[in-house]
C-alpha positions as CSV (number, residue, x, y, z in Angstrom):
1,V,35.1,-32.6,-9.8
2,A,34.2,-35.8,-8.0
3,A,31.4,-36.6,-5.6
4,V,31.4,-39.4,-3.0
5,V,27.9,-40.5,-2.1
6,H,26.6,-42.9,0.5
7,D,23.2,-43.9,-1.0
8,T,21.5,-42.1,-3.9
9,T,18.4,-44.3,-3.7
10,A,17.3,-43.7,-0.1
11,V,14.9,-40.9,-1.1
12,P,14.0,-39.5,-4.5
13,A,15.6,-36.1,-3.7
14,Q,19.0,-37.8,-3.2
15,Q,18.7,-39.7,-6.4
16,E,17.7,-36.5,-8.2
17,A,20.7,-34.6,-6.7
18,A,23.1,-37.4,-7.8
19,E,21.7,-37.3,-11.3
20,A,22.0,-33.5,-11.5
21,A,25.6,-33.8,-10.3
22,A,26.4,-36.4,-12.9
23,A,24.8,-34.3,-15.6
24,A,27.0,-31.4,-14.6
25,G,30.1,-33.5,-15.2
26,A,30.8,-34.7,-11.7
27,Q,32.2,-38.2,-11.2
28,L,30.2,-40.2,-8.7
29,H,31.9,-42.7,-6.5
30,A,30.1,-45.1,-4.1
31,G,31.1,-44.4,-0.5
32,D,32.1,-47.9,0.2
33,G,34.4,-48.3,-2.8
34,P,38.2,-47.8,-2.9
35,E,37.8,-45.0,-5.5
36,A,36.0,-42.9,-2.8
37,L,38.9,-42.8,-0.4
38,A,41.4,-42.3,-3.2
39,T,39.3,-39.3,-4.5
40,I,39.0,-37.7,-1.1
41,S,42.7,-38.1,-0.2
42,A,43.8,-36.5,-3.5
43,A,41.4,-33.5,-3.3
44,H,42.7,-30.0,-2.7
45,V,39.2,-28.7,-2.0
46,V,36.7,-30.8,0.0
47,L,33.0,-29.9,0.2
48,D,31.5,-31.4,3.4
49,G,27.8,-32.2,3.2
50,I,27.7,-35.4,5.2
51,T,25.2,-34.3,7.8
52,G,22.9,-31.3,8.0
53,L,21.5,-29.2,10.9
54,G,19.6,-32.2,12.2
55,G,22.7,-34.3,12.6
56,R,23.8,-35.5,16.0
57,P,27.3,-34.9,17.4
58,G,29.7,-37.4,15.8
59,V,30.3,-38.5,12.3
60,P,28.0,-41.3,11.1
61,L,29.7,-44.7,11.0
62,F,29.5,-44.9,7.2
63,A,31.4,-41.7,6.8
64,R,34.2,-41.9,9.4
65,H,36.7,-43.2,6.9
66,W,35.9,-40.4,4.6
67,V,36.8,-37.8,7.2
68,D,40.0,-39.7,8.1
69,A,41.0,-39.6,4.4
70,I,40.9,-35.8,4.0
71,Y,44.3,-34.5,3.1
72,P,45.6,-32.3,6.0
73,G,46.4,-29.5,3.6
74,A,43.0,-29.6,1.8
75,Y,40.7,-26.6,2.0
76,V,37.5,-27.8,3.6
77,I,34.2,-26.1,3.0
78,A,31.2,-27.2,5.2
79,V,27.6,-26.8,4.2
80,D,25.5,-25.5,7.1
81,A,27.9,-26.9,9.8
82,P,31.0,-29.0,10.0
83,S,29.7,-32.6,10.0
84,G,29.8,-34.2,13.4
85,Q,30.2,-31.0,15.4
86,P,27.3,-30.2,17.8
87,V,25.0,-27.8,16.0
88,D,23.5,-26.4,19.2
89,G,27.0,-25.9,20.7
90,G,28.9,-28.0,23.2
91,P,32.3,-29.8,23.3
92,V,34.2,-30.1,20.1
93,V,34.1,-33.6,18.6
94,P,37.8,-34.4,17.9
95,D,37.3,-36.8,15.0
96,A,34.5,-34.8,13.3
97,V,35.1,-32.3,10.5
98,F,37.1,-29.1,11.0
99,A,36.2,-26.6,8.3
100,D,38.3,-23.8,6.8
101,E,35.0,-22.2,5.7
102,T,31.4,-22.8,6.4
103,V,28.4,-21.6,4.3
104,T,25.1,-21.6,6.1
105,F,21.7,-20.2,5.3
106,V,19.1,-17.8,6.9
107,A,21.1,-17.1,10.1
108,P,24.2,-18.3,12.0
109,K,23.7,-21.3,14.4
110,P,25.1,-21.8,17.9
111,V,27.9,-24.0,16.5
112,H,29.2,-21.1,14.4
113,L,29.2,-18.5,17.3
114,L,29.8,-20.3,20.6
115,P,33.2,-21.4,21.9
116,P,34.7,-23.9,21.5
117,T,32.9,-25.1,18.3
118,E,33.3,-21.7,16.6
119,S,36.9,-22.7,16.0
120,T,35.7,-25.7,13.8
121,T,33.7,-23.5,11.4
122,G,36.5,-21.3,10.0
123,L,35.3,-18.3,7.8
124,L,31.5,-18.0,8.1
125,T,29.3,-16.9,5.3
126,V,25.5,-16.6,5.8
127,I,23.4,-16.6,2.7
128,D,19.9,-15.0,2.7
129,I,17.5,-17.2,0.9
130,G,14.4,-15.2,1.7
131,V,13.4,-17.2,4.8
132,R,13.0,-15.6,8.2
133,A,14.6,-17.3,11.1
134,P,12.0,-19.0,13.2
135,G,11.5,-18.1,16.9
136,E,13.8,-16.2,19.2
137,P,17.6,-16.5,18.8
138,A,19.5,-18.9,21.0
139,V,22.6,-16.8,20.6
140,T,23.0,-13.1,19.9
141,S,25.8,-10.6,19.7
142,L,26.2,-6.8,19.9
143,D,28.1,-4.9,17.2
144,P,29.6,-1.4,17.2
145,D,26.4,0.0,15.6
146,D,24.5,-1.0,18.7
147,V,26.5,1.3,21.0
148,A,24.7,4.5,20.4
149,A,21.3,3.0,21.1
150,L,22.4,1.3,24.4
151,W,25.1,3.5,25.9
152,P,23.8,5.8,28.7
153,V,24.7,9.2,27.1
154,P,24.1,12.0,29.5
155,Q,21.4,14.6,28.8
156,R,21.4,18.3,29.5
157,G,19.6,18.0,32.9
158,D,21.8,15.2,34.2
159,D,24.2,15.5,37.2
160,K,26.8,13.2,38.7
161,Y,24.2,11.4,40.8
162,S,21.6,10.8,38.0
163,R,24.4,9.5,35.7
164,G,25.2,6.8,38.3
165,V,27.5,6.5,41.3
166,L,29.6,3.4,41.4
167,G,31.1,1.9,44.5
168,L,34.4,0.1,43.9
169,V,35.9,-2.3,46.3
170,A,39.2,-3.3,44.8
171,G,42.9,-3.7,45.4
172,G,44.8,-4.9,48.5
173,E,48.3,-4.6,49.9
174,S,49.4,-7.4,47.6
175,Y,47.6,-6.4,44.5
176,T,47.7,-2.6,44.4
177,G,47.5,-2.0,40.7
178,A,44.0,-3.6,40.2
179,A,42.4,-0.7,42.0
180,V,44.0,1.9,39.7
181,L,43.0,0.0,36.5
182,S,39.4,-0.5,37.6
183,A,39.1,3.1,38.8
184,T,40.7,4.5,35.7
185,A,38.3,2.5,33.4
186,A,35.3,3.7,35.4
187,V,36.1,7.4,35.1
188,T,37.1,7.2,31.4
189,A,33.9,5.3,30.7
190,G,31.9,8.3,32.1
191,V,30.8,7.2,35.5
192,G,28.9,10.0,37.2
193,M,30.9,9.5,40.4
194,L,33.2,6.9,41.8
195,R,33.4,5.9,45.4
196,Y,36.5,3.9,46.2
197,V,37.0,1.6,49.2
198,G,40.5,0.0,49.6
199,T,43.4,-0.6,51.9
200,P,46.1,2.1,52.5
201,E,48.5,1.5,49.6
202,P,46.1,1.1,46.7
203,E,44.0,3.9,48.2
204,A,47.1,6.2,48.0
205,L,47.7,5.1,44.4
206,V,44.0,5.8,43.4
207,R,44.2,9.3,45.1
208,A,47.3,10.1,43.0
209,S,46.2,8.6,39.7
210,V,42.4,9.1,39.7
211,P,41.8,12.4,41.5
212,E,38.1,12.3,40.4
213,A,37.4,9.4,42.8
214,T,36.0,10.0,46.2
215,H,36.9,7.7,49.1
216,G,34.8,5.8,51.7
217,L,31.1,5.0,52.0
218,G,28.2,7.0,50.6
219,R,25.3,6.7,48.3
220,V,25.8,4.5,45.3
221,Q,23.7,3.0,42.5
222,A,25.8,-0.2,42.1
223,W,28.9,-1.9,43.4
224,A,31.9,-3.5,41.6
225,I,33.8,-5.8,43.9
226,G,36.8,-8.0,43.6
227,P,39.8,-6.9,41.4
228,G,42.9,-7.4,43.5
229,L,40.8,-8.3,46.6
230,D,42.3,-10.9,49.0
231,V,39.6,-12.1,51.3
232,A,42.2,-13.9,53.5
233,S,44.4,-10.8,54.0
234,R,45.1,-9.6,57.5
235,A,46.8,-6.4,56.3
236,K,45.8,-3.0,57.7
237,G,42.4,-2.0,56.5
238,A,41.6,-5.4,54.9
239,K,38.8,-6.3,57.4
240,A,37.1,-2.9,57.0
241,Q,37.2,-3.3,53.2
242,L,35.8,-6.8,53.4
243,D,33.0,-5.7,55.7
244,V,32.0,-3.1,53.0
245,A,32.0,-5.8,50.4
246,R,29.8,-8.1,52.4
247,E,27.4,-5.2,53.3
248,A,27.1,-4.5,49.5
249,L,26.2,-8.1,48.9
250,D,23.5,-8.0,51.5
251,S,22.0,-4.9,49.9
252,D,19.4,-4.8,47.1
253,L,21.7,-2.9,44.8
254,P,23.2,-4.3,41.6
255,V,26.6,-5.9,42.3
256,L,29.4,-7.1,39.9
257,L,31.8,-9.6,41.4
258,D,35.2,-10.3,39.9
259,A,38.4,-12.1,40.9
260,G,38.7,-12.1,44.7
261,G,35.1,-11.0,45.0
262,L,34.0,-14.4,43.6
263,D,35.2,-15.9,46.9
264,L,32.4,-14.1,48.7
265,V,29.6,-15.9,46.6
266,T,27.9,-18.4,48.8
267,G,24.6,-19.0,47.0
268,V,21.6,-17.3,45.4
269,R,21.5,-13.5,45.6
270,D,18.1,-12.0,44.9
271,A,19.3,-8.5,43.6
272,P,20.8,-8.0,40.2
273,T,24.2,-9.7,40.1
274,L,26.9,-10.1,37.5
275,L,29.7,-12.6,38.0
276,T,32.8,-12.2,35.7
277,P,35.1,-15.2,36.1
278,H,37.6,-16.6,33.6
279,A,37.5,-20.4,33.1
280,G,39.8,-21.1,36.0
281,E,37.8,-19.0,38.4
282,A,34.5,-20.5,37.1
283,A,35.9,-24.0,37.8
284,R,36.8,-23.1,41.4
285,L,33.4,-21.5,42.0
286,L,31.6,-24.6,40.7
287,S,33.8,-26.9,42.7
288,R,33.0,-24.9,45.9
289,L,29.3,-24.5,45.3
290,G,28.4,-27.5,43.2
291,G,29.6,-30.3,45.3
292,G,31.9,-31.8,42.7
293,E,35.4,-31.2,41.4
294,V,35.4,-29.1,38.2
295,E,38.6,-28.4,36.2
296,R,39.5,-25.4,34.1
297,A,39.6,-27.7,31.0
298,D,36.0,-28.8,31.7
299,V,34.8,-25.2,31.6
300,E,36.8,-24.5,28.4
301,A,35.4,-27.6,26.7
302,D,31.7,-26.6,27.3
303,P,31.6,-23.1,28.6
304,V,27.9,-22.4,28.1
305,T,26.8,-25.4,30.2
306,H,29.2,-24.5,33.0
307,A,28.1,-20.8,33.0
308,R,24.5,-21.9,33.1
309,R,25.3,-24.1,36.1
310,I,26.9,-21.2,37.9
311,G,23.7,-19.2,37.2
312,E,21.5,-21.9,38.6
313,L,23.6,-22.0,41.8
314,T,23.8,-18.2,42.3
315,G,20.8,-16.6,40.5
316,A,23.3,-14.4,38.7
317,T,24.1,-13.5,35.2
318,V,27.5,-14.9,34.3
319,L,30.1,-13.1,32.1
320,L,32.6,-15.8,31.3
321,K,35.8,-14.2,30.0
322,G,37.9,-15.7,27.2
323,A,38.9,-15.2,23.6
324,S,35.1,-15.1,23.1
325,T,33.3,-13.6,26.0
326,L,30.0,-15.2,26.9
327,V,27.3,-13.4,28.8
328,V,24.8,-16.0,30.1
329,P,21.7,-14.6,31.8
330,P,19.3,-16.8,33.9
331,S,17.0,-16.9,31.0
332,G,17.0,-15.7,27.4
333,P,19.7,-16.0,24.7
334,V,23.4,-16.3,25.3
335,L,25.3,-13.2,24.2
336,V,28.8,-13.7,22.7
337,Q,31.3,-11.0,22.0
338,S,34.4,-12.0,20.0
339,S,35.7,-8.7,18.7
340,A,38.7,-8.2,21.1
341,P,42.2,-8.6,19.7
342,A,44.4,-11.4,21.0
343,W,46.7,-8.8,22.4
344,L,44.1,-8.1,25.1
345,A,45.0,-11.4,26.8
346,T,47.2,-9.6,29.3
347,A,47.4,-9.0,33.1
348,G,45.0,-6.4,34.3
349,S,42.6,-6.4,31.3
350,G,39.9,-8.0,33.5
351,D,40.3,-5.2,36.1
352,V,39.6,-2.7,33.3
353,L,36.5,-4.6,32.3
354,T,35.2,-4.5,35.8
355,G,35.4,-0.7,36.0
356,L,33.8,-0.3,32.6
357,V,30.9,-2.7,33.2
358,G,30.4,-1.4,36.7
359,T,29.8,2.0,35.2
360,L,27.0,0.6,33.1
361,L,25.4,-1.1,36.1
362,A,25.5,2.1,38.0
363,A,23.8,3.9,35.1
364,G,20.9,1.5,35.3
365,L,21.6,-1.2,32.6
366,D,20.6,-4.7,33.4
367,P,23.5,-7.2,34.1
368,A,23.3,-9.0,30.7
369,T,23.2,-5.8,28.6
370,A,25.9,-4.1,30.8
371,G,28.1,-7.2,30.4
372,A,27.8,-7.6,26.6
373,L,28.0,-3.8,25.9
374,G,31.0,-3.5,28.2
375,A,32.8,-6.4,26.6
376,L,32.2,-4.9,23.1
377,V,33.6,-1.5,24.1
378,H,36.5,-3.2,26.0
379,G,37.5,-5.0,22.8
380,E,37.1,-1.9,20.6
381,A,39.2,0.1,23.0
382,A,41.9,-2.5,22.9
383,H,42.0,-2.4,19.1
384,D,42.3,1.4,19.3
385,A,45.0,1.4,21.9
386,S,47.1,-1.4,20.4
387,G,47.2,-0.2,16.8
388,G,47.7,-3.8,15.9
389,G,50.5,-4.6,18.4
390,P,50.9,-5.3,22.1
391,V,48.9,-3.2,24.5
392,R,49.0,-2.7,28.3
393,A,45.8,-2.8,30.3
394,L,46.2,0.8,31.5
395,A,46.4,2.0,27.9
396,V,43.0,0.2,27.3
397,A,41.5,1.9,30.3
398,E,42.7,5.3,29.2
399,E,41.4,4.8,25.6
400,I,37.8,4.0,26.6
401,G,36.5,7.6,26.3
402,R,38.0,8.2,22.9
403,T,36.7,4.8,21.7
404,L,33.2,5.7,22.9
405,A,33.4,9.0,21.1
406,R,34.3,7.2,17.8
407,L,31.5,4.6,18.2
408,L,28.9,7.2,19.0
409,A,29.9,9.4,16.1
410,A,29.9,6.6,13.6
411,S,26.5,5.2,14.6
412,P,23.9,5.3,11.7
413,G,21.4,6.7,14.2
């Protein structure tokens, strides 16, 4: 065991720590000596304690050659956070530490949970040292045990209207399947009633595959708009479909906007609104509303900042889809859901999420809770449907009811 130290005399605690390490048999090397770099480059396990939670992004100048000297095959364990990475979340620092494992104390920090820095922390272990986390969390996450307390389970006196009626504007003559996927997800998630508005071909498909759905206008509690919607289409029925979407946006009802529906966003909407873009759609929305060009890579490098900017421009809660799904409300903690399998990265999975989350909005959940809970169940259904292998979006939509039954039965409550 060897230790490389910068300055053991800066404060008494550092000197005491160095003396304790030497007494335990560790070899101490001054950080500016040749033995230090040789020791680091030869190590199979590296314990990174260069900076703590108060460190700024970037490795301190005195330690940059230490990080460069780490053997690529070494197992790196970070204390609290990988040195040089932004503790509060943000873009990854390329020349900072990338850990295989991170050990932190009291509670996880944003760097451990938020993309893209979560990828720099590796396996995360949180150690309870008997200290309560101060203040409100900056980042939170739902887990399967939360489903029973949050999911709108019907009671004996409920009917289809009290359970929630969802209006779905989805699909077009060029994207017919999106309507089927969203509608299937909504009915398997337990929507009280589904009202579908579409163009002729997707409407025929929904009639055939989702016979529970009704068609045309009527009373609804929330709207889900956008999967497969082409706002520039001149196909038969497209104008009437678009008119319904715009009327929904002008109403005071909760609205979810996805995919093509995001093209209808022009500014702040006062009623509850949930936007569900992926990184590319978020970049296009910001470029259109924010007055400057934003690329997909910009959003991926700092997703929370860009999601917050969308929220500022629209007044909406933003569900930013990705390997880790972020739900960023106008105020309060960011919710992050990372339980979905990589197999879920497939065409149509976002359409399924729209129907699922729209069901929760119609049942009365606020946009942030509906988004996070929907993303959790979406990921769990994908695990159940895939069995560890590839999965099609329709299989995920059809699995939602069985997944919910499993989660509700397994809840401690």
